[in-house]
MIVO-564577 format. One record per residue (C-alpha): residue number from 0; residue in three letters; chain; x, y, z. Coordinates in Angstrom, 3 decimals. Example, Ala and Ser with C-alpha at 12.3 -4.5 7.8 and 13.67 -1.06 7.14 Angstrom:
BEGIN
0/ALA/A/12.300/-4.500/7.800
1/SER/A/13.670/-1.060/7.140
% end
This chain:
BEGIN
0/UNK/A/33.983/-52.029/26.309
1/UNK/A/31.134/-49.516/26.067
2/UNK/A/33.184/-47.415/23.676
3/UNK/A/33.938/-50.429/21.480
4/UNK/A/30.276/-51.436/21.280
5/UNK/A/29.269/-47.981/20.146
6/UNK/A/32.057/-47.896/17.585
7/UNK/A/30.891/-51.191/16.130
8/UNK/A/27.283/-49.980/15.982
9/UNK/A/28.353/-46.948/13.996
10/UNK/A/30.647/-48.994/11.782
11/UNK/A/27.586/-50.963/10.692
12/UNK/A/26.195/-47.724/9.242
13/UNK/A/29.085/-47.839/6.803
14/UNK/A/27.187/-50.660/5.106
15/UNK/A/23.591/-49.728/5.747
16/UNK/A/24.384/-46.086/5.091
17/UNK/A/25.776/-46.809/1.634
18/UNK/A/22.561/-45.261/0.334
19/UNK/A/23.577/-41.947/1.824
20/UNK/A/26.485/-41.564/-0.583
21/UNK/A/30.256/-41.966/-0.633
22/UNK/A/31.068/-38.721/1.251
23/UNK/A/28.816/-39.872/4.088
24/UNK/A/30.822/-43.084/4.410
25/UNK/A/33.928/-41.066/5.258
26/UNK/A/31.957/-38.785/7.570
27/UNK/A/30.924/-41.937/9.440
28/UNK/A/34.570/-42.943/9.762
29/UNK/A/35.193/-39.603/11.440
30/UNK/A/32.213/-40.272/13.675
31/UNK/A/33.802/-43.529/14.876
32/UNK/A/36.951/-41.621/15.783
33/UNK/A/34.968/-38.922/17.560
34/UNK/A/33.332/-41.556/19.748
35/UNK/A/36.703/-42.239/21.339
36/UNK/A/36.242/-38.883/23.042
37/UNK/A/33.802/-39.063/25.962
38/UNK/A/32.676/-35.518/25.258
39/UNK/A/31.433/-36.495/21.781
40/UNK/A/28.920/-38.970/23.172
41/UNK/A/25.383/-38.029/24.114
42/UNK/A/24.006/-40.355/26.759
43/UNK/A/20.838/-38.323/27.098
44/UNK/A/17.590/-40.255/27.361
45/UNK/A/15.747/-37.342/25.783
46/UNK/A/14.534/-37.285/22.188
47/UNK/A/17.216/-35.772/19.869
48/UNK/A/16.398/-32.519/18.114
49/UNK/A/15.157/-33.928/14.807
50/UNK/A/13.036/-30.908/13.950
51/UNK/A/9.927/-32.826/12.996
52/UNK/A/8.587/-29.943/10.890
53/UNK/A/11.710/-29.640/8.738
54/UNK/A/9.934/-31.418/5.865
55/UNK/A/6.591/-30.243/4.584
56/UNK/A/3.896/-32.877/4.587
57/UNK/A/3.487/-34.601/1.229
58/UNK/A/6.820/-33.588/-0.328
59/UNK/A/8.370/-37.050/-0.167
60/UNK/A/9.614/-37.631/-3.701
61/UNK/A/10.909/-41.196/-3.454
62/UNK/A/10.520/-43.985/-0.893
63/UNK/A/12.957/-46.902/-0.861
64/UNK/A/13.148/-49.975/1.361
65/UNK/A/15.460/-52.970/1.331
66/UNK/A/16.894/-55.709/3.521
67/UNK/A/20.628/-56.031/4.122
68/UNK/A/22.220/-59.131/5.660
69/UNK/A/25.871/-58.895/6.670
70/UNK/A/28.291/-61.634/7.684
71/UNK/A/31.578/-60.761/9.363
72/UNK/A/34.490/-63.138/9.843
73/UNK/A/38.265/-63.004/10.327
74/UNK/A/40.908/-64.324/7.930
75/UNK/A/43.568/-65.824/10.183
76/UNK/A/45.435/-68.313/8.002
77/UNK/A/47.556/-70.798/9.954
78/UNK/A/48.745/-68.363/12.622
79/UNK/A/48.196/-69.170/16.301
80/UNK/A/46.422/-66.693/18.572
81/UNK/A/45.952/-66.223/22.307
82/UNK/A/42.610/-67.020/23.945
83/UNK/A/41.742/-63.331/24.281
84/UNK/A/42.528/-62.763/20.592
85/UNK/A/40.337/-65.705/19.610
86/UNK/A/37.490/-64.367/21.758
87/UNK/A/37.736/-60.962/20.039
88/UNK/A/37.476/-62.615/16.609
89/UNK/A/33.952/-63.928/17.100
90/UNK/A/32.152/-64.093/13.731
91/UNK/A/28.993/-62.052/13.382
92/UNK/A/25.869/-62.119/11.280
93/UNK/A/23.025/-59.615/11.322
94/UNK/A/20.022/-58.569/9.298
95/UNK/A/18.464/-55.128/8.990
96/UNK/A/15.448/-53.560/7.294
97/UNK/A/16.116/-50.103/5.919
98/UNK/A/13.508/-47.520/4.951
99/UNK/A/14.681/-44.379/3.209
100/UNK/A/12.869/-41.276/1.990
101/UNK/A/14.148/-38.723/-0.503
102/UNK/A/12.550/-35.280/-0.321
103/UNK/A/12.085/-32.610/-2.980
104/UNK/A/14.717/-30.425/-1.312
105/UNK/A/17.364/-33.140/-1.770
106/UNK/A/17.377/-34.194/1.892
107/UNK/A/17.091/-37.780/3.112
108/UNK/A/15.719/-39.513/6.191
109/UNK/A/16.406/-43.133/7.096
110/UNK/A/15.164/-45.689/9.609
111/UNK/A/17.177/-48.882/10.243
112/UNK/A/15.613/-51.725/12.246
113/UNK/A/17.245/-54.975/13.376
114/UNK/A/15.553/-58.128/12.041
115/UNK/A/15.627/-61.776/13.155
116/UNK/A/18.012/-64.010/11.200
117/UNK/A/16.747/-67.212/9.595
118/UNK/A/20.133/-68.935/9.998
119/UNK/A/22.092/-67.188/12.761
120/UNK/A/25.659/-68.095/13.656
121/UNK/A/25.591/-70.259/16.785
122/UNK/A/28.260/-69.249/19.296
123/UNK/A/28.220/-71.474/22.431
124/UNK/A/30.377/-69.152/24.564
125/UNK/A/28.508/-65.969/23.686
126/UNK/A/26.982/-64.081/26.607
127/UNK/A/23.646/-62.470/25.862
128/UNK/A/23.575/-58.724/26.329
129/UNK/A/20.731/-56.781/27.858
130/UNK/A/18.074/-55.718/25.295
131/UNK/A/17.989/-52.370/27.106
132/UNK/A/21.613/-51.660/26.102
133/UNK/A/21.435/-52.960/22.516
134/UNK/A/20.632/-50.795/19.503
135/UNK/A/17.427/-52.010/17.865
136/UNK/A/16.512/-49.002/15.726
137/UNK/A/18.516/-46.161/14.219
138/UNK/A/16.854/-42.965/12.967
139/UNK/A/18.882/-40.639/10.729
140/UNK/A/17.269/-37.292/9.979
141/UNK/A/18.301/-33.632/9.785
142/UNK/A/21.995/-34.542/10.207
143/UNK/A/21.379/-36.366/13.495
144/UNK/A/21.624/-40.116/14.091
145/UNK/A/19.571/-41.369/17.042
146/UNK/A/20.088/-44.896/18.420
147/UNK/A/17.189/-46.606/20.245
148/UNK/A/16.700/-49.873/22.127
149/UNK/A/13.788/-52.255/21.624
150/UNK/A/11.670/-50.283/24.099
151/UNK/A/12.045/-47.153/21.990
152/UNK/A/14.325/-45.467/24.517
153/UNK/A/17.093/-43.253/23.136
154/UNK/A/20.504/-44.726/24.012
155/UNK/A/22.621/-41.991/22.457
156/UNK/A/22.734/-39.663/19.456
157/UNK/A/25.347/-37.951/17.351
158/UNK/A/25.612/-35.295/14.647
159/UNK/A/26.076/-36.867/11.217
160/UNK/A/26.553/-34.901/7.993
161/UNK/A/24.330/-36.325/5.246
162/UNK/A/24.999/-35.869/1.540
163/UNK/A/22.649/-33.526/-0.329
164/UNK/A/20.864/-35.291/-3.207
165/UNK/A/19.445/-32.285/-5.062
166/UNK/A/21.123/-33.453/-8.289
167/UNK/A/19.336/-36.804/-8.045
168/UNK/A/16.045/-34.967/-7.490
169/UNK/A/16.642/-32.779/-10.550
170/UNK/A/17.555/-35.770/-12.731
171/UNK/A/14.465/-37.670/-11.620
172/UNK/A/12.160/-34.712/-12.205
173/UNK/A/13.627/-34.134/-15.676
174/UNK/A/13.254/-37.832/-16.582
175/UNK/A/9.659/-37.833/-15.378
176/UNK/A/8.685/-34.509/-16.954
177/UNK/A/6.275/-36.147/-19.410
178/UNK/A/6.204/-39.841/-18.543
179/UNK/A/8.044/-41.661/-15.788
180/UNK/A/9.119/-45.261/-16.416
181/UNK/A/10.122/-47.825/-13.808
182/UNK/A/13.605/-47.731/-15.309
183/UNK/A/13.804/-43.959/-14.662
184/UNK/A/12.854/-44.503/-11.029
185/UNK/A/15.202/-47.484/-10.766
186/UNK/A/18.141/-45.377/-11.935
187/UNK/A/17.290/-42.749/-9.320
188/UNK/A/17.347/-45.458/-6.645
189/UNK/A/20.720/-46.648/-7.972
190/UNK/A/22.098/-43.082/-7.846
191/UNK/A/21.284/-42.946/-4.157
192/UNK/A/23.441/-46.002/-3.581
193/UNK/A/26.665/-44.138/-2.969
194/UNK/A/27.373/-42.820/-6.469
195/UNK/A/28.351/-46.198/-7.935
196/UNK/A/26.214/-45.548/-11.030
197/UNK/A/27.919/-43.108/-13.418
198/UNK/A/25.790/-41.447/-16.103
199/UNK/A/28.632/-40.086/-18.236
200/UNK/A/32.083/-41.655/-17.912
201/UNK/A/33.906/-38.898/-19.847
202/UNK/A/32.390/-36.119/-17.739
203/UNK/A/33.115/-38.090/-14.567
204/UNK/A/36.786/-38.590/-15.517
205/UNK/A/37.184/-34.970/-16.625
206/UNK/A/35.796/-33.674/-13.325
207/UNK/A/37.968/-36.135/-11.383
208/UNK/A/41.093/-34.925/-13.212
209/UNK/A/40.240/-31.292/-12.425
210/UNK/A/40.027/-32.304/-8.770
211/UNK/A/43.492/-33.839/-8.860
212/UNK/A/42.741/-37.477/-9.752
213/UNK/A/45.437/-39.450/-11.572
214/UNK/A/44.667/-42.120/-14.157
215/UNK/A/46.630/-45.207/-13.086
216/UNK/A/45.503/-47.616/-15.807
217/UNK/A/42.945/-47.681/-18.592
218/UNK/A/41.828/-50.233/-21.167
219/UNK/A/38.691/-50.825/-23.219
220/UNK/A/36.567/-51.935/-20.243
221/UNK/A/38.107/-50.490/-17.081
222/UNK/A/39.739/-47.287/-15.907
223/UNK/A/41.567/-47.063/-12.587
224/UNK/A/42.144/-43.673/-10.965
225/UNK/A/43.711/-42.499/-7.718
226/UNK/A/42.718/-39.391/-5.776
227/UNK/A/43.092/-37.787/-2.365
228/UNK/A/40.221/-37.986/0.109
229/UNK/A/40.911/-34.498/1.431
230/UNK/A/38.454/-33.274/-1.211
231/UNK/A/35.755/-34.796/0.998
232/UNK/A/37.480/-34.271/4.345
233/UNK/A/40.239/-31.652/4.601
234/UNK/A/41.640/-33.503/7.618
235/UNK/A/42.156/-36.727/5.653
236/UNK/A/45.578/-37.762/4.364
237/UNK/A/44.246/-40.980/2.830
238/UNK/A/43.928/-41.751/-0.865
239/UNK/A/41.322/-43.800/-2.706
240/UNK/A/41.812/-45.909/-5.828
241/UNK/A/38.633/-46.396/-7.875
242/UNK/A/38.084/-49.005/-10.583
243/UNK/A/35.384/-47.902/-13.041
244/UNK/A/33.620/-50.314/-15.405
245/UNK/A/33.210/-48.200/-18.569
246/UNK/A/30.914/-50.722/-20.257
247/UNK/A/28.460/-50.823/-17.349
248/UNK/A/29.001/-47.200/-16.187
249/UNK/A/29.547/-48.371/-12.624
250/UNK/A/32.177/-48.395/-9.901
251/UNK/A/33.500/-51.956/-9.755
252/UNK/A/35.577/-51.512/-6.611
253/UNK/A/37.714/-49.226/-4.484
254/UNK/A/40.742/-49.305/-2.198
255/UNK/A/41.693/-46.777/0.471
256/UNK/A/45.346/-46.272/1.457
257/UNK/A/46.728/-44.325/4.411
258/UNK/A/49.590/-41.814/4.329
259/UNK/A/52.121/-44.653/4.670
260/UNK/A/50.738/-46.354/1.574
261/UNK/A/49.182/-49.173/3.614
262/UNK/A/45.858/-50.621/2.470
263/UNK/A/43.136/-49.595/4.922
264/UNK/A/39.945/-50.746/3.210
265/UNK/A/39.180/-52.766/0.081
266/UNK/A/35.659/-52.852/-1.387
267/UNK/A/34.012/-54.748/-4.255
268/UNK/A/30.468/-54.032/-5.489
269/UNK/A/27.856/-56.341/-7.020
270/UNK/A/24.905/-55.148/-9.118
271/UNK/A/21.628/-56.223/-10.646
272/UNK/A/20.859/-56.274/-14.414
273/UNK/A/20.963/-53.033/-16.499
274/UNK/A/17.200/-52.488/-16.232
275/UNK/A/17.504/-52.629/-12.436
276/UNK/A/21.074/-51.459/-11.762
277/UNK/A/20.785/-51.595/-7.982
278/UNK/A/23.662/-52.286/-5.651
279/UNK/A/23.006/-55.867/-4.496
280/UNK/A/26.236/-56.887/-2.741
281/UNK/A/29.225/-55.354/-0.976
282/UNK/A/32.408/-57.198/-0.002
283/UNK/A/34.882/-55.362/2.216
284/UNK/A/38.217/-56.259/3.771
285/UNK/A/39.996/-54.190/6.394
286/UNK/A/42.671/-54.595/9.066
287/UNK/A/41.894/-54.791/12.759
288/UNK/A/44.333/-54.807/15.665
289/UNK/A/43.734/-57.564/18.238
290/UNK/A/44.272/-57.174/22.025
291/UNK/A/47.747/-58.738/21.651
292/UNK/A/48.736/-56.147/19.062
293/UNK/A/48.606/-58.571/16.151
294/UNK/A/46.796/-57.454/13.002
295/UNK/A/44.207/-59.561/11.232
296/UNK/A/42.055/-59.134/8.132
297/UNK/A/38.318/-58.634/8.750
298/UNK/A/36.049/-59.599/5.875
299/UNK/A/32.441/-58.411/5.700
300/UNK/A/30.001/-59.512/3.034
301/UNK/A/26.670/-57.729/2.703
302/UNK/A/23.801/-58.962/0.567
303/UNK/A/21.097/-56.445/-0.333
304/UNK/A/17.737/-57.701/-1.538
305/UNK/A/13.965/-57.166/-1.351
306/UNK/A/14.508/-53.708/-2.835
307/UNK/A/11.198/-51.893/-3.170
308/UNK/A/10.566/-48.316/-4.209
309/UNK/A/7.765/-45.882/-4.941
310/UNK/A/7.898/-42.446/-6.521
311/UNK/A/5.446/-39.764/-5.481
312/UNK/A/5.527/-37.759/-8.696
% end
């Protein structure tokens, strides 16, 4: 049970950590797998080595904050399930405040704090856990994720590879060489949101082809391509199918398939208007195996709002 709780906590970073970039999402998947090994878990109550002096004072280039609210439920259809299966399919709703900083060297730090829901899901049979054992705050910095309870005590920590954003820094600095508009800053914020914003479709497709991507379908508005994920993780045998909106220069959705050709994860993205092209919604469906061995579809919908940002240029 302890293992499962920690896996779920880290799975939540798949959504909150969307700002860290697509490669980081797959690194987090590896992290969930690593947690199945007792040796990969740090139960130390000591502060993780975050190297507080790694960033020079005053070189924060961009500060971003937002609120993400995620609802999780199970799509069961008309099938009957055992009591233990039903208990494991408890719906979930949570709210988090995220603060992110982008530094001039392309590195990122992030703090994620649990927030109180206005309309929580009421579950009569739910047993309250101890606040001491629950993750209240997550700090991601210098490739380490530290998980803290409400008292500020470190519960555990884990190494976590974070995408370098030097290209985003360079693009922002070039855009703001003479005069920096809110739209310039807004596009930089959107670029941090997992690479869903594509500046040049032709260059993107050309680079993807060189890396082995195959064009599955293309029309005037959309292009669908398929590529191996071993470009991001040499251990991966999965493939991803991306649907690109050529009119909006954005990723409309993605699907990940395993080596057997089975759908592992399906994702759809929602965005704001062109002048503020932020990622505002994520809808994901994945399969989960219940205690009985039956498989069920898990659907998670995340709404991202109250996006605020400030550039220190």
